Biotite code that builds the C-alpha atoms (Angstrom):
import biotite.structure as struc

atoms = struc.array([
    struc.Atom([27.889, 39.376, -2.133], chain_id="A", res_id=1, res_name="MET", atom_name="CA", element="C"),
    struc.Atom([28.074, 38.598, 1.619], chain_id="A", res_id=2, res_name="PRO", atom_name="CA", element="C"),
    struc.Atom([28.178, 34.966, 2.723], chain_id="A", res_id=3, res_name="ARG", atom_name="CA", element="C"),
    struc.Atom([25.003, 33.733, 4.428], chain_id="A", res_id=4, res_name="PRO", atom_name="CA", element="C"),
    struc.Atom([24.952, 33.543, 8.194], chain_id="A", res_id=5, res_name="GLN", atom_name="CA", element="C"),
    struc.Atom([25.957, 30.183, 9.625], chain_id="A", res_id=6, res_name="ILE", atom_name="CA", element="C"),
    struc.Atom([23.726, 29.987, 12.709], chain_id="A", res_id=7, res_name="GLU", atom_name="CA", element="C"),
    struc.Atom([21.629, 27.466, 10.824], chain_id="A", res_id=8, res_name="ASP", atom_name="CA", element="C"),
    struc.Atom([24.679, 25.653, 9.444], chain_id="A", res_id=9, res_name="ALA", atom_name="CA", element="C"),
    struc.Atom([23.671, 22.191, 10.623], chain_id="A", res_id=10, res_name="GLN", atom_name="CA", element="C"),
    struc.Atom([20.214, 22.441, 9.076], chain_id="A", res_id=11, res_name="GLU", atom_name="CA", element="C"),
    struc.Atom([21.664, 23.716, 5.808], chain_id="A", res_id=12, res_name="ARG", atom_name="CA", element="C"),
    struc.Atom([24.190, 20.897, 5.727], chain_id="A", res_id=13, res_name="LEU", atom_name="CA", element="C"),
    struc.Atom([21.445, 18.346, 6.341], chain_id="A", res_id=14, res_name="LEU", atom_name="CA", element="C"),
    struc.Atom([19.282, 19.842, 3.588], chain_id="A", res_id=15, res_name="ALA", atom_name="CA", element="C"),
    struc.Atom([22.207, 19.852, 1.164], chain_id="A", res_id=16, res_name="ALA", atom_name="CA", element="C"),
    struc.Atom([23.183, 16.304, 2.062], chain_id="A", res_id=17, res_name="GLY", atom_name="CA", element="C"),
    struc.Atom([19.625, 15.072, 1.633], chain_id="A", res_id=18, res_name="LEU", atom_name="CA", element="C"),
    struc.Atom([19.376, 16.586, -1.848], chain_id="A", res_id=19, res_name="GLN", atom_name="CA", element="C"),
    struc.Atom([22.719, 15.175, -2.956], chain_id="A", res_id=20, res_name="LEU", atom_name="CA", element="C"),
    struc.Atom([22.225, 11.713, -1.444], chain_id="A", res_id=21, res_name="PHE", atom_name="CA", element="C"),
    struc.Atom([18.771, 11.430, -2.990], chain_id="A", res_id=22, res_name="ALA", atom_name="CA", element="C"),
    struc.Atom([20.025, 12.429, -6.434], chain_id="A", res_id=23, res_name="ARG", atom_name="CA", element="C"),
    struc.Atom([23.469, 10.820, -6.576], chain_id="A", res_id=24, res_name="LEU", atom_name="CA", element="C"),
    struc.Atom([23.642, 8.165, -3.859], chain_id="A", res_id=25, res_name="GLY", atom_name="CA", element="C"),
    struc.Atom([26.038, 8.025, -0.935], chain_id="A", res_id=26, res_name="THR", atom_name="CA", element="C"),
    struc.Atom([29.153, 6.875, -2.725], chain_id="A", res_id=27, res_name="GLU", atom_name="CA", element="C"),
    struc.Atom([29.130, 9.682, -5.298], chain_id="A", res_id=28, res_name="ARG", atom_name="CA", element="C"),
    struc.Atom([28.837, 12.424, -2.659], chain_id="A", res_id=29, res_name="VAL", atom_name="CA", element="C"),
    struc.Atom([31.590, 13.671, -0.363], chain_id="A", res_id=30, res_name="ASN", atom_name="CA", element="C"),
    struc.Atom([31.788, 16.130, 2.507], chain_id="A", res_id=31, res_name="SER", atom_name="CA", element="C"),
    struc.Atom([33.195, 18.882, 0.302], chain_id="A", res_id=32, res_name="ASN", atom_name="CA", element="C"),
    struc.Atom([30.256, 18.629, -2.096], chain_id="A", res_id=33, res_name="ALA", atom_name="CA", element="C"),
    struc.Atom([27.789, 18.865, 0.776], chain_id="A", res_id=34, res_name="ILE", atom_name="CA", element="C"),
    struc.Atom([29.559, 21.917, 2.227], chain_id="A", res_id=35, res_name="ALA", atom_name="CA", element="C"),
    struc.Atom([29.638, 23.627, -1.170], chain_id="A", res_id=36, res_name="ARG", atom_name="CA", element="C"),
    struc.Atom([25.948, 22.904, -1.739], chain_id="A", res_id=37, res_name="ARG", atom_name="CA", element="C"),
    struc.Atom([25.186, 24.437, 1.662], chain_id="A", res_id=38, res_name="ALA", atom_name="CA", element="C"),
    struc.Atom([27.449, 27.418, 0.830], chain_id="A", res_id=39, res_name="ARG", atom_name="CA", element="C"),
    struc.Atom([29.627, 26.708, 3.849], chain_id="A", res_id=40, res_name="LEU", atom_name="CA", element="C"),
    struc.Atom([33.295, 25.935, 4.353], chain_id="A", res_id=41, res_name="GLY", atom_name="CA", element="C"),
    struc.Atom([34.507, 22.404, 4.910], chain_id="A", res_id=42, res_name="ILE", atom_name="CA", element="C"),
    struc.Atom([35.654, 23.392, 8.383], chain_id="A", res_id=43, res_name="GLY", atom_name="CA", element="C"),
    struc.Atom([32.065, 24.219, 9.281], chain_id="A", res_id=44, res_name="THR", atom_name="CA", element="C"),
    struc.Atom([30.995, 20.820, 8.023], chain_id="A", res_id=45, res_name="PHE", atom_name="CA", element="C"),
    struc.Atom([33.429, 19.076, 10.379], chain_id="A", res_id=46, res_name="TYR", atom_name="CA", element="C"),
    struc.Atom([32.273, 21.171, 13.322], chain_id="A", res_id=47, res_name="LYS", atom_name="CA", element="C"),
    struc.Atom([28.898, 19.479, 12.982], chain_id="A", res_id=48, res_name="HIS", atom_name="CA", element="C"),
    struc.Atom([29.603, 16.026, 11.508], chain_id="A", res_id=49, res_name="PHE", atom_name="CA", element="C"),
    struc.Atom([32.550, 13.639, 11.574], chain_id="A", res_id=50, res_name="ASP", atom_name="CA", element="C"),
    struc.Atom([31.929, 12.649, 7.959], chain_id="A", res_id=51, res_name="ASP", atom_name="CA", element="C"),
    struc.Atom([29.166, 12.234, 5.378], chain_id="A", res_id=52, res_name="LYS", atom_name="CA", element="C"),
    struc.Atom([28.012, 8.986, 6.988], chain_id="A", res_id=53, res_name="HIS", atom_name="CA", element="C"),
    struc.Atom([27.417, 10.764, 10.303], chain_id="A", res_id=54, res_name="ALA", atom_name="CA", element="C"),
    struc.Atom([25.291, 13.287, 8.425], chain_id="A", res_id=55, res_name="LEU", atom_name="CA", element="C"),
    struc.Atom([23.419, 10.437, 6.715], chain_id="A", res_id=56, res_name="LEU", atom_name="CA", element="C"),
    struc.Atom([22.700, 8.789, 10.062], chain_id="A", res_id=57, res_name="ARG", atom_name="CA", element="C"),
    struc.Atom([21.314, 12.074, 11.400], chain_id="A", res_id=58, res_name="GLU", atom_name="CA", element="C"),
    struc.Atom([19.014, 12.319, 8.378], chain_id="A", res_id=59, res_name="LEU", atom_name="CA", element="C"),
    struc.Atom([17.867, 8.737, 8.902], chain_id="A", res_id=60, res_name="GLN", atom_name="CA", element="C"),
    struc.Atom([17.341, 9.284, 12.623], chain_id="A", res_id=61, res_name="SER", atom_name="CA", element="C"),
    struc.Atom([15.167, 12.334, 12.023], chain_id="A", res_id=62, res_name="ARG", atom_name="CA", element="C"),
    struc.Atom([13.165, 10.588, 9.317], chain_id="A", res_id=63, res_name="THR", atom_name="CA", element="C"),
    struc.Atom([12.516, 7.500, 11.430], chain_id="A", res_id=64, res_name="LEU", atom_name="CA", element="C"),
    struc.Atom([11.464, 9.675, 14.371], chain_id="A", res_id=65, res_name="ALA", atom_name="CA", element="C"),
    struc.Atom([9.059, 11.596, 12.131], chain_id="A", res_id=66, res_name="ALA", atom_name="CA", element="C"),
    struc.Atom([7.555, 8.372, 10.772], chain_id="A", res_id=67, res_name="ILE", atom_name="CA", element="C"),
    struc.Atom([7.122, 6.945, 14.275], chain_id="A", res_id=68, res_name="ARG", atom_name="CA", element="C"),
    struc.Atom([5.447, 10.185, 15.374], chain_id="A", res_id=69, res_name="ALA", atom_name="CA", element="C"),
    struc.Atom([3.130, 10.057, 12.362], chain_id="A", res_id=70, res_name="ALA", atom_name="CA", element="C"),
    struc.Atom([2.126, 6.474, 13.195], chain_id="A", res_id=71, res_name="ARG", atom_name="CA", element="C"),
    struc.Atom([1.464, 7.353, 16.835], chain_id="A", res_id=72, res_name="ILE", atom_name="CA", element="C"),
    struc.Atom([-0.616, 10.383, 15.911], chain_id="A", res_id=73, res_name="GLU", atom_name="CA", element="C"),
    struc.Atom([-2.616, 8.338, 13.401], chain_id="A", res_id=74, res_name="ALA", atom_name="CA", element="C"),
    struc.Atom([-3.405, 5.724, 16.036], chain_id="A", res_id=75, res_name="LEU", atom_name="CA", element="C"),
    struc.Atom([-4.334, 8.201, 18.767], chain_id="A", res_id=76, res_name="SER", atom_name="CA", element="C"),
    struc.Atom([-7.999, 8.203, 17.784], chain_id="A", res_id=77, res_name="GLY", atom_name="CA", element="C"),
    struc.Atom([-8.262, 4.597, 16.667], chain_id="A", res_id=78, res_name="ALA", atom_name="CA", element="C"),
    struc.Atom([-10.120, 1.854, 18.451], chain_id="A", res_id=79, res_name="GLY", atom_name="CA", element="C"),
    struc.Atom([-8.487, -1.388, 19.631], chain_id="A", res_id=80, res_name="PRO", atom_name="CA", element="C"),
    struc.Atom([-9.264, -3.436, 16.523], chain_id="A", res_id=81, res_name="GLU", atom_name="CA", element="C"),
    struc.Atom([-6.437, -4.124, 14.006], chain_id="A", res_id=82, res_name="PRO", atom_name="CA", element="C"),
    struc.Atom([-8.898, -3.552, 11.154], chain_id="A", res_id=83, res_name="ALA", atom_name="CA", element="C"),
    struc.Atom([-9.007, 0.101, 12.204], chain_id="A", res_id=84, res_name="GLU", atom_name="CA", element="C"),
    struc.Atom([-5.449, 0.558, 13.435], chain_id="A", res_id=85, res_name="GLN", atom_name="CA", element="C"),
    struc.Atom([-3.574, -0.989, 10.503], chain_id="A", res_id=86, res_name="VAL", atom_name="CA", element="C"),
    struc.Atom([-4.986, 1.232, 7.704], chain_id="A", res_id=87, res_name="PRO", atom_name="CA", element="C"),
    struc.Atom([-4.484, 4.346, 9.821], chain_id="A", res_id=88, res_name="ARG", atom_name="CA", element="C"),
    struc.Atom([-0.824, 3.548, 10.472], chain_id="A", res_id=89, res_name="ALA", atom_name="CA", element="C"),
    struc.Atom([-0.107, 2.639, 6.850], chain_id="A", res_id=90, res_name="ILE", atom_name="CA", element="C"),
    struc.Atom([-1.867, 5.765, 5.568], chain_id="A", res_id=91, res_name="ALA", atom_name="CA", element="C"),
    struc.Atom([0.282, 7.919, 7.862], chain_id="A", res_id=92, res_name="ALA", atom_name="CA", element="C"),
    struc.Atom([3.486, 6.436, 6.471], chain_id="A", res_id=93, res_name="VAL", atom_name="CA", element="C"),
    struc.Atom([2.247, 6.693, 2.891], chain_id="A", res_id=94, res_name="ALA", atom_name="CA", element="C"),
    struc.Atom([1.448, 10.366, 3.379], chain_id="A", res_id=95, res_name="ARG", atom_name="CA", element="C"),
    struc.Atom([4.889, 10.966, 4.856], chain_id="A", res_id=96, res_name="PHE", atom_name="CA", element="C"),
    struc.Atom([6.611, 9.184, 1.968], chain_id="A", res_id=97, res_name="ALA", atom_name="CA", element="C"),
    struc.Atom([4.547, 11.166, -0.530], chain_id="A", res_id=98, res_name="GLN", atom_name="CA", element="C"),
    struc.Atom([5.339, 14.486, 1.169], chain_id="A", res_id=99, res_name="SER", atom_name="CA", element="C"),
    struc.Atom([9.021, 13.713, 1.817], chain_id="A", res_id=100, res_name="HIS", atom_name="CA", element="C"),
    struc.Atom([10.134, 11.334, -0.957], chain_id="A", res_id=101, res_name="PRO", atom_name="CA", element="C"),
    struc.Atom([13.827, 12.277, -0.729], chain_id="A", res_id=102, res_name="GLU", atom_name="CA", element="C"),
    struc.Atom([13.952, 11.616, 3.015], chain_id="A", res_id=103, res_name="ALA", atom_name="CA", element="C"),
    struc.Atom([12.125, 8.295, 2.572], chain_id="A", res_id=104, res_name="TYR", atom_name="CA", element="C"),
    struc.Atom([14.448, 7.130, -0.214], chain_id="A", res_id=105, res_name="ARG", atom_name="CA", element="C"),
    struc.Atom([17.597, 8.161, 1.639], chain_id="A", res_id=106, res_name="VAL", atom_name="CA", element="C"),
    struc.Atom([16.449, 6.457, 4.842], chain_id="A", res_id=107, res_name="THR", atom_name="CA", element="C"),
    struc.Atom([15.270, 3.174, 3.317], chain_id="A", res_id=108, res_name="TYR", atom_name="CA", element="C"),
    struc.Atom([16.981, 2.978, -0.069], chain_id="A", res_id=109, res_name="GLY", atom_name="CA", element="C"),
    struc.Atom([20.367, 2.173, -1.539], chain_id="A", res_id=110, res_name="ARG", atom_name="CA", element="C"),
    struc.Atom([22.132, 4.707, 0.685], chain_id="A", res_id=111, res_name="GLU", atom_name="CA", element="C"),
    struc.Atom([21.741, 2.279, 3.604], chain_id="A", res_id=112, res_name="ARG", atom_name="CA", element="C"),
    struc.Atom([23.941, -0.288, 1.870], chain_id="A", res_id=113, res_name="ALA", atom_name="CA", element="C"),
    struc.Atom([26.551, 2.332, 1.015], chain_id="A", res_id=114, res_name="GLY", atom_name="CA", element="C"),
    struc.Atom([26.808, 3.385, 4.656], chain_id="A", res_id=115, res_name="ALA", atom_name="CA", element="C"),
    struc.Atom([26.910, -0.094, 6.175], chain_id="A", res_id=116, res_name="SER", atom_name="CA", element="C"),
    struc.Atom([30.704, -0.218, 6.376], chain_id="A", res_id=117, res_name="GLY", atom_name="CA", element="C"),
    struc.Atom([30.966, 3.095, 8.208], chain_id="A", res_id=118, res_name="HIS", atom_name="CA", element="C"),
    struc.Atom([29.158, 2.564, 11.461], chain_id="A", res_id=119, res_name="GLY", atom_name="CA", element="C"),
    struc.Atom([25.646, 1.591, 12.491], chain_id="A", res_id=120, res_name="PRO", atom_name="CA", element="C"),
    struc.Atom([22.941, 1.772, 9.866], chain_id="A", res_id=121, res_name="VAL", atom_name="CA", element="C"),
    struc.Atom([19.657, 2.976, 11.284], chain_id="A", res_id=122, res_name="LEU", atom_name="CA", element="C"),
    struc.Atom([16.429, 1.234, 10.424], chain_id="A", res_id=123, res_name="SER", atom_name="CA", element="C"),
    struc.Atom([12.857, 1.064, 11.596], chain_id="A", res_id=124, res_name="ASP", atom_name="CA", element="C"),
    struc.Atom([12.317, -1.487, 14.345], chain_id="A", res_id=125, res_name="SER", atom_name="CA", element="C"),
    struc.Atom([10.025, -4.427, 13.664], chain_id="A", res_id=126, res_name="THR", atom_name="CA", element="C"),
    struc.Atom([9.647, -5.100, 17.394], chain_id="A", res_id=127, res_name="ARG", atom_name="CA", element="C"),
    struc.Atom([6.352, -3.189, 17.863], chain_id="A", res_id=128, res_name="PRO", atom_name="CA", element="C"),
    struc.Atom([4.682, -5.151, 15.061], chain_id="A", res_id=129, res_name="ILE", atom_name="CA", element="C"),
    struc.Atom([6.049, -8.466, 16.338], chain_id="A", res_id=130, res_name="ALA", atom_name="CA", element="C"),
    struc.Atom([4.886, -7.729, 19.884], chain_id="A", res_id=131, res_name="GLU", atom_name="CA", element="C"),
    struc.Atom([1.449, -6.692, 18.668], chain_id="A", res_id=132, res_name="ALA", atom_name="CA", element="C"),
    struc.Atom([1.162, -9.917, 16.671], chain_id="A", res_id=133, res_name="LEU", atom_name="CA", element="C"),
    struc.Atom([2.122, -11.959, 19.730], chain_id="A", res_id=134, res_name="LYS", atom_name="CA", element="C"),
    struc.Atom([-0.572, -10.212, 21.773], chain_id="A", res_id=135, res_name="ARG", atom_name="CA", element="C"),
    struc.Atom([-3.114, -10.989, 19.069], chain_id="A", res_id=136, res_name="LEU", atom_name="CA", element="C"),
    struc.Atom([-1.971, -14.605, 19.087], chain_id="A", res_id=137, res_name="GLN", atom_name="CA", element="C"),
    struc.Atom([-2.432, -14.760, 22.858], chain_id="A", res_id=138, res_name="SER", atom_name="CA", element="C"),
    struc.Atom([-5.951, -13.423, 22.364], chain_id="A", res_id=139, res_name="ALA", atom_name="CA", element="C"),
    struc.Atom([-6.583, -16.092, 19.703], chain_id="A", res_id=140, res_name="ALA", atom_name="CA", element="C"),
    struc.Atom([-7.126, -13.378, 17.093], chain_id="A", res_id=141, res_name="SER", atom_name="CA", element="C"),
    struc.Atom([-4.160, -14.353, 14.879], chain_id="A", res_id=142, res_name="VAL", atom_name="CA", element="C"),
    struc.Atom([-2.994, -17.756, 13.695], chain_id="A", res_id=143, res_name="ASP", atom_name="CA", element="C"),
    struc.Atom([-0.792, -19.133, 16.527], chain_id="A", res_id=144, res_name="PRO", atom_name="CA", element="C"),
    struc.Atom([1.412, -20.882, 13.979], chain_id="A", res_id=145, res_name="GLY", atom_name="CA", element="C"),
    struc.Atom([2.560, -17.563, 12.523], chain_id="A", res_id=146, res_name="LEU", atom_name="CA", element="C"),
    struc.Atom([6.199, -16.676, 13.248], chain_id="A", res_id=147, res_name="ASP", atom_name="CA", element="C"),
    struc.Atom([5.584, -13.164, 14.611], chain_id="A", res_id=148, res_name="ALA", atom_name="CA", element="C"),
    struc.Atom([9.182, -11.973, 14.261], chain_id="A", res_id=149, res_name="GLU", atom_name="CA", element="C"),
    struc.Atom([9.458, -13.155, 10.668], chain_id="A", res_id=150, res_name="LEU", atom_name="CA", element="C"),
    struc.Atom([6.030, -11.800, 9.787], chain_id="A", res_id=151, res_name="ALA", atom_name="CA", element="C"),
    struc.Atom([6.938, -8.387, 11.180], chain_id="A", res_id=152, res_name="ALA", atom_name="CA", element="C"),
    struc.Atom([10.130, -8.255, 9.101], chain_id="A", res_id=153, res_name="ARG", atom_name="CA", element="C"),
    struc.Atom([8.310, -9.395, 5.982], chain_id="A", res_id=154, res_name="ALA", atom_name="CA", element="C"),
    struc.Atom([5.613, -6.778, 6.509], chain_id="A", res_id=155, res_name="ASP", atom_name="CA", element="C"),
    struc.Atom([8.135, -3.938, 6.857], chain_id="A", res_id=156, res_name="LEU", atom_name="CA", element="C"),
    struc.Atom([10.012, -5.103, 3.755], chain_id="A", res_id=157, res_name="ALA", atom_name="CA", element="C"),
    struc.Atom([6.755, -5.239, 1.797], chain_id="A", res_id=158, res_name="MET", atom_name="CA", element="C"),
    struc.Atom([5.707, -1.786, 2.966], chain_id="A", res_id=159, res_name="GLU", atom_name="CA", element="C"),
    struc.Atom([9.100, -0.207, 2.211], chain_id="A", res_id=160, res_name="VAL", atom_name="CA", element="C"),
    struc.Atom([9.428, -1.843, -1.195], chain_id="A", res_id=161, res_name="GLY", atom_name="CA", element="C"),
    struc.Atom([5.911, -0.885, -2.225], chain_id="A", res_id=162, res_name="THR", atom_name="CA", element="C"),
    struc.Atom([6.282, 2.717, -1.066], chain_id="A", res_id=163, res_name="LEU", atom_name="CA", element="C"),
    struc.Atom([9.610, 3.020, -2.906], chain_id="A", res_id=164, res_name="HIS", atom_name="CA", element="C"),
    struc.Atom([7.912, 1.829, -6.079], chain_id="A", res_id=165, res_name="TRP", atom_name="CA", element="C"),
    struc.Atom([4.976, 4.174, -5.522], chain_id="A", res_id=166, res_name="TRP", atom_name="CA", element="C"),
    struc.Atom([6.835, 7.420, -4.747], chain_id="A", res_id=167, res_name="ILE", atom_name="CA", element="C"),
    struc.Atom([8.762, 7.060, -8.000], chain_id="A", res_id=168, res_name="GLU", atom_name="CA", element="C"),
    struc.Atom([5.426, 7.672, -9.718], chain_id="A", res_id=169, res_name="ASP", atom_name="CA", element="C"),
    struc.Atom([2.394, 8.227, -7.447], chain_id="A", res_id=170, res_name="PRO", atom_name="CA", element="C"),
    struc.Atom([0.133, 7.924, -10.498], chain_id="A", res_id=171, res_name="ALA", atom_name="CA", element="C"),
    struc.Atom([0.751, 4.175, -10.370], chain_id="A", res_id=172, res_name="ARG", atom_name="CA", element="C"),
    struc.Atom([-1.861, 3.803, -7.643], chain_id="A", res_id=173, res_name="ALA", atom_name="CA", element="C"),
    struc.Atom([-4.135, 5.966, -5.567], chain_id="A", res_id=174, res_name="SER", atom_name="CA", element="C"),
    struc.Atom([-3.303, 6.427, -1.903], chain_id="A", res_id=175, res_name="VAL", atom_name="CA", element="C"),
    struc.Atom([-6.561, 4.672, -1.059], chain_id="A", res_id=176, res_name="GLU", atom_name="CA", element="C"),
    struc.Atom([-5.720, 1.589, -3.141], chain_id="A", res_id=177, res_name="ASP", atom_name="CA", element="C"),
    struc.Atom([-2.180, 1.523, -1.782], chain_id="A", res_id=178, res_name="LEU", atom_name="CA", element="C"),
    struc.Atom([-3.356, 1.647, 1.822], chain_id="A", res_id=179, res_name="VAL", atom_name="CA", element="C"),
    struc.Atom([-6.121, -0.894, 1.210], chain_id="A", res_id=180, res_name="ALA", atom_name="CA", element="C"),
    struc.Atom([-3.757, -3.397, -0.408], chain_id="A", res_id=181, res_name="THR", atom_name="CA", element="C"),
    struc.Atom([-1.008, -3.085, 2.192], chain_id="A", res_id=182, res_name="LEU", atom_name="CA", element="C"),
    struc.Atom([-3.612, -3.338, 4.944], chain_id="A", res_id=183, res_name="SER", atom_name="CA", element="C"),
    struc.Atom([-5.129, -6.540, 3.562], chain_id="A", res_id=184, res_name="ARG", atom_name="CA", element="C"),
    struc.Atom([-1.665, -8.089, 3.377], chain_id="A", res_id=185, res_name="LEU", atom_name="CA", element="C"),
    struc.Atom([-0.625, -6.976, 6.875], chain_id="A", res_id=186, res_name="HIS", atom_name="CA", element="C"),
    struc.Atom([-0.129, -10.106, 9.026], chain_id="A", res_id=187, res_name="PRO", atom_name="CA", element="C"),
    struc.Atom([-2.530, -8.861, 11.718], chain_id="A", res_id=188, res_name="ALA", atom_name="CA", element="C"),
    struc.Atom([-5.301, -9.028, 9.129], chain_id="A", res_id=189, res_name="LEU", atom_name="CA", element="C"),
    struc.Atom([-4.045, -11.589, 6.617], chain_id="A", res_id=190, res_name="ALA", atom_name="CA", element="C"),
    struc.Atom([-3.423, -14.142, 9.378], chain_id="A", res_id=191, res_name="ALA", atom_name="CA", element="C"),
    struc.Atom([-6.473, -13.245, 11.447], chain_id="A", res_id=192, res_name="ALA", atom_name="CA", element="C"),
    struc.Atom([-8.435, -16.192, 12.762], chain_id="A", res_id=193, res_name="ARG", atom_name="CA", element="C"),
    struc.Atom([-12.161, -16.204, 11.988], chain_id="A", res_id=194, res_name="PRO", atom_name="CA", element="C"),
    struc.Atom([-14.389, -15.562, 14.966], chain_id="A", res_id=195, res_name="ILE", atom_name="CA", element="C"),
    struc.Atom([-16.294, -18.717, 15.847], chain_id="A", res_id=196, res_name="SER", atom_name="CA", element="C"),
    struc.Atom([-20.038, -18.150, 15.677], chain_id="A", res_id=197, res_name="PRO", atom_name="CA", element="C"),
    struc.Atom([-21.762, -18.248, 19.048], chain_id="A", res_id=198, res_name="ARG", atom_name="CA", element="C"),
    struc.Atom([-24.272, -21.032, 19.528], chain_id="A", res_id=199, res_name="PRO", atom_name="CA", element="C"),
    struc.Atom([-27.886, -20.015, 19.175], chain_id="A", res_id=200, res_name="ALA", atom_name="CA", element="C"),
    struc.Atom([-28.734, -21.610, 22.530], chain_id="A", res_id=201, res_name="PHE", atom_name="CA", element="C"),
])
């Protein structure tokens, strides 16, 4: 039986690595196993990646880019109010995690810790959330005593942890309930300041 063509070698290596990392974890997978799973030689692997951790970082980079794109697309038709923006953004990430559970787990799960000693570990930035919270504080829409940086990190950790729990068994909660709960706990809404009623005269 002829060997498959290798023009798509990098994509096949990434697909094989994703499957193995998701099932076994980083430490139990090596470059040879990934190459075998992709039906390629080890030399081909090293033409594309320095080692398994470089392949992992490429997977994480692509996943994070896809999640950012999904958030941006979800917000493209939203109005300026956090009450509309927050659920849209969370729903986009939830749909991505549901459609690509292996990529989500490999990007945000235990594989990150296994790769930490082998170069930079990629992660989603909390800066956009922190900056948005600071703008809302300047507009007196969010509690000024809130630590925006800390709140942004706590929100991302809550979202990631909840989605990890959910994609293990999506029957645990409906998408609607998941999005509604995470939205209510988002600092832009949970720490929102009530609008003072205007005087009648």
